[in-house]
C-alpha positions in Angstrom: 0.0 0.0 0.0 1.5 3.4 -1.0 2.7 5.7 1.8 4.0 9.1 2.3 7.8 8.7 2.8 10.1 11.3 4.1 13.8 10.8 3.3 15.9 13.1 5.5 19.4 13.7 4.1 21.7 15.0 6.8 25.1 14.1 5.2 27.4 16.2 3.0 27.4 15.5 -0.7 31.2 15.4 -0.8 32.4 13.0 1.8 30.2 9.9 1.5 27.9 8.1 -1.0 25.0 8.3 1.4 23.4 11.4 -0.2 23.6 9.9 -3.7 22.0 6.7 -2.4 19.3 8.7 -0.7 18.3 10.4 -3.9 18.4 7.1 -5.8 16.2 5.5 -3.1 13.7 8.4 -3.3 13.3 7.9 -7.1 12.9 4.1 -6.6 10.2 4.4 -3.9 8.0 6.2 -6.4 7.8 3.0 -8.5 5.5 1.5 -5.9 3.2 4.6 -5.9 4.7 6.1 -2.7 4.6 9.9 -2.2 8.2 10.8 -1.5 9.5 13.9 0.1 13.3 14.6 0.2 14.3 16.8 3.0 17.8 18.3 3.1 18.9 19.5 6.5 22.2 20.1 8.4 25.2 19.2 6.2 22.7 17.6 3.7 21.5 21.0 2.7 24.7 21.4 0.6 23.2 18.9 -1.8 20.8 21.6 -2.9 23.7 23.6 -4.4 25.1 22.9 -7.9 28.5 21.6 -6.6 29.7 19.8 -9.7 31.0 16.8 -7.7 32.4 15.1 -10.9 35.0 17.9 -11.2 36.1 17.0 -7.7 36.0 13.3 -8.5 33.1 12.8 -6.1 29.8 11.0 -6.6 27.2 13.2 -8.2 23.5 13.0 -7.5 22.7 15.2 -10.5 21.0 12.6 -12.6 18.6 11.7 -9.7 18.0 15.4 -8.9 17.0 16.0 -12.5 14.6 13.1 -12.4 12.8 14.1 -9.2 10.1 16.2 -10.8 9.3 13.6 -13.5 8.8 11.0 -10.7 6.7 13.3 -8.5 9.3 13.6 -5.7 8.9 16.8 -3.6 12.3 18.2 -2.4 12.9 20.7 0.3 15.9 22.3 1.8 16.2 23.7 5.4 16.9 27.4 5.0 18.6 27.5 8.4 21.2 24.9 7.4 22.9 27.1 4.9 24.3 30.6 5.0 21.7 33.1 3.8 24.0 34.3 1.1 23.9 30.9 -0.6 20.1 30.5 -0.6 19.7 32.3 -4.0 22.0 29.7 -5.6 19.8 26.7 -4.6 18.9 24.5 -7.5 15.3 25.1 -8.8 14.3 21.5 -8.0 14.3 22.4 -4.2 11.9 24.4 -2.3 13.2 26.5 0.6 11.5 25.9 4.0 12.3 26.8 7.6 13.5 24.3 10.0 10.1 24.2 11.6 8.4 23.5 8.3 10.8 20.7 7.6 10.0 19.2 11.0 6.2 19.4 10.2 6.8 17.5 7.0 8.6 14.8 8.9 5.8 14.6 11.5 3.2 14.1 8.9 5.1 11.3 7.0 4.0 7.7 7.5 7.6 6.5 7.1 10.8 8.4 7.8 14.2 7.2 6.4 17.2 9.0 7.7 20.5 9.4 5.8 
């Protein structure tokens, strides 16, 4: 039975594969009809910026980020996890929310998967 699933990404995009795997999982969960919400908070908020990980020879979630809208994945970034000066540079696939709004999304989800 389809559920509302919140995937909370708290890890940096440059030091592990966790964030790339979280994006991949989010896309995959839509195949079973789930409503997926990706939430970027803490160090995970850096995933919302166009970092060009391939230039740094790091894993790149770009292909999954570009597929989110097509798959119906809603993506949010915690505005309090990044310096205010970087917020205008956030990729258009992500909606900016306050920390409280992110917590409300988590509270309403039927399943929560932390990364």
